[in-house]
N, C-alpha and C positions, 0 to 999 in steps of 0.2 A: 090132415092126418096128425100133424104134430100137436095141434091144439087138442085133438081128441085124446091123444096119449097123455098130455099134461093134465087134463081134467080127470082122467082115469087114475093117475098117480095121486092127484089131490084127494079123490074119493077114498082111495086106499089109506092115505095118511089120516084122513078124518076118522075112518073106521078104527084104525089102530089107536088113535087118540081117545076115542070114546071107550075102547076096550081097556086102555090103561086107567082111565078115570074110574070105570067100574071096579077094576082091581083095587085101586086106592081106597075106594069107599067101602069095599067088602072086607078089607083087612081090619 
């Protein structure tokens, strides 16, 4: 259960990171 939650948080963080990268490049 805990590992599942950890990987979910990791995926969310990765999504946010790629969104930030896109924002940086689009500016």
